[in-house]
C-alpha positions in Angstrom: -45.7 52.1 78.6 -42.5 52.9 76.7 -42.9 53.6 73.0 -40.7 51.5 70.7 -39.3 53.3 67.7 -38.4 50.8 65.0 -37.1 52.8 62.0 -37.5 51.0 58.7 -36.0 53.9 56.8 -33.8 56.9 57.9 -36.3 59.6 58.5 -35.2 63.3 58.4 -36.9 63.7 61.8 -35.6 60.6 63.6 -32.7 62.6 65.1 -35.2 64.2 67.4 -36.0 60.8 69.0 -34.0 60.0 72.1 -32.5 56.7 73.1 -33.7 55.2 76.4 -31.3 53.9 79.1 -32.7 50.4 78.5 -32.2 50.4 74.8 -30.7 47.1 73.6 -27.8 47.3 71.2 -26.2 44.3 69.5 -22.5 45.0 69.2 -20.4 42.9 66.9 -16.7 42.3 66.5 -14.4 39.5 65.4 -11.0 37.8 65.7 -9.3 35.7 63.1 -6.0 35.0 61.3 -5.9 35.0 57.5 -4.8 31.4 57.1 -7.8 30.1 59.0 -11.1 28.9 57.5 -13.5 30.9 59.6 -13.4 33.8 62.0 -14.8 34.0 65.5 -17.4 36.8 65.6 -19.0 37.7 68.9 -22.3 39.6 69.3 -23.0 41.3 72.6 -26.4 42.6 73.7 -25.8 45.6 75.8 -28.3 48.1 77.2 -27.9 51.9 77.0 -26.8 51.9 80.7 -23.9 49.6 79.6 -25.3 46.4 81.3 -24.7 43.2 79.3 -27.7 40.9 79.0 -27.0 38.7 76.0 -24.2 37.1 74.0 -23.8 34.9 70.8 -21.3 33.8 68.3 -21.2 33.2 64.5 -18.3 32.1 62.2 -18.1 33.8 58.8 -15.9 32.2 56.2 -12.6 34.0 55.9 -12.5 35.5 52.3 -16.1 34.2 51.8 -19.4 36.0 51.0 -21.5 34.7 53.9 -21.1 37.5 56.5 -24.6 38.9 56.2 -26.1 35.4 56.4 -24.0 34.5 59.4 -25.0 37.7 61.2 -28.7 37.1 60.4 -28.4 33.6 61.8 -26.8 34.9 65.0 -29.6 37.4 65.4 -32.3 34.7 64.9 -30.6 32.4 67.4 -30.6 35.1 70.0 -34.3 35.4 69.6 -34.4 38.9 71.1 -37.2 41.1 69.9 -36.0 43.9 72.1 -32.8 44.6 70.1 -33.2 48.0 68.7 -30.1 48.5 66.6 -27.0 46.6 65.2 -23.6 48.1 66.0 -21.0 46.7 63.7 -17.2 47.1 64.2 -16.8 47.5 60.4 -18.5 46.0 57.3 -15.4 44.6 55.6 -14.8 41.7 57.9 -13.1 38.2 57.7 -10.7 39.3 55.0 -13.1 41.0 52.6 -16.2 39.1 53.5 -18.4 42.2 53.2 -21.5 42.8 55.2 -24.5 44.1 53.2 -25.9 46.5 55.9 -29.1 47.2 53.9 -29.8 43.5 53.5 -29.1 43.0 57.2 -31.5 45.8 58.1 -34.2 44.5 55.8 -33.9 40.9 56.9 -33.8 41.5 60.7 -36.0 44.6 60.6 -33.4 46.3 62.8 -31.4 49.5 62.0 -27.7 49.1 61.4 -24.9 51.4 62.5 -21.4 50.5 61.1 -18.4 52.2 62.6 -14.8 52.4 61.4 -11.9 54.4 62.5 -9.6 55.3 59.7 -9.8 57.0 56.3 -9.5 54.7 53.2 -8.4 55.1 49.6 -10.7 52.3 48.6 -10.3 48.5 48.3 -11.2 47.9 44.7 -7.7 47.1 43.7 -7.4 44.5 46.5 -10.7 42.9 45.6 -9.6 42.6 41.9 -6.3 41.1 43.0 -7.6 38.6 45.6 -11.0 37.8 44.2 -10.9 38.0 40.4 -14.1 36.0 40.0 -16.5 37.9 42.2 -14.7 41.1 43.0 -17.5 43.2 41.4 -20.2 41.6 43.5 -18.2 42.4 46.7 -17.6 46.0 45.6 -21.3 46.5 44.7 -22.2 45.4 48.3 -19.8 47.9 49.7 -20.8 50.7 47.5 -24.5 50.3 48.3 -23.6 51.6 51.8 -22.6 54.9 50.3 -19.8 57.2 51.5 -18.9 57.0 55.1 -19.5 60.1 57.2 -17.1 61.3 59.8 -18.5 62.4 63.1 -17.1 63.7 66.4 -18.1 62.1 69.6 -18.6 63.9 72.9 -15.3 62.3 74.0 -13.6 64.5 71.4 -12.6 61.6 69.2 -13.8 61.0 65.6 -15.0 57.9 63.7 -16.7 57.1 60.4 -20.3 55.9 60.1 -22.4 54.1 57.6 -26.0 53.4 58.5 -29.1 51.7 57.3 -32.5 52.5 58.8 -31.3 55.3 61.0 -29.9 58.7 60.4 -26.3 59.7 61.0 -27.4 62.3 63.6 -29.4 59.8 65.6 -26.7 57.2 65.4 -24.2 59.7 66.8 -26.5 60.3 69.8 -26.5 56.6 70.5 -22.8 56.4 70.2 -22.3 59.3 72.6 -24.5 57.4 75.1 -22.5 54.1 74.9 -18.9 55.3 74.4 -17.2 55.6 77.7 -14.0 57.1 76.5 -11.9 57.2 73.3 -13.8 56.3 70.2 -14.7 52.6 70.5 -18.3 52.2 71.6 -18.6 49.9 74.6 -20.6 47.1 72.9 -17.9 46.8 70.2 -15.1 46.9 72.7 -16.6 44.1 74.8 -17.5 42.0 71.7 -13.9 42.5 70.5 -12.5 41.3 73.8 -14.7 38.2 73.9 -14.0 37.3 70.2 -10.2 37.6 70.9 -10.5 35.4 74.0 -12.5 32.8 72.2 -10.1 32.8 69.3 -7.2 32.3 71.6 -8.7 29.6 73.7 -10.7 27.7 71.1 -8.8 28.1 67.9 -5.2 28.9 68.7 -5.0 26.4 71.5 -6.5 23.7 69.4 -4.1 24.3 66.6 -1.2 24.2 69.0 -2.5 20.9 70.5 -2.7 19.3 67.0 0.8 20.5 66.1 2.2 19.1 69.3 0.6 15.7 68.6 1.7 15.6 65.0 5.3 16.5 66.1 
């Protein structure tokens, strides 16, 4: 029988644990335009051997504060107790609708790995400008995740990580397993592709149809 390692906190020894070929990862990415009400966020369940065996969608409010709730609802609808880790394509989504990775970990009892690709000088000034009422709340959520750590993958490319419930070292081992080339892990790449297709066919085409009828 395979042993299931569900890490409630990042243990200094967890980097010694290996990821199985059949480990299930929930990769998440989105597609949206700023002038819309909600984004299309796709979640793809992918195994460590890169086989896809699950899929779901949620729709966080653009500029809202419901991203963590929406992702939790997606997780619950999937009803997959075999998912071992979240893999988020960024925590600042849907135009500053910031994911609380520690709340997501605590609520779903599943570790979270959040990846990003570029250095940042911070977003506090943008939060103050665009969200004068609740900018501090958004900033607090982001700062709880701590400083991102830069890692180098076996592909030779670098990316930035924030984690909850799993160490940076163990997260890197998983990313090395599920990144085929470049620096975009395969679950995120597939989720991004699906989200873009759904946005194009369900949102953009619907908007064009309405515009044509009104014209």
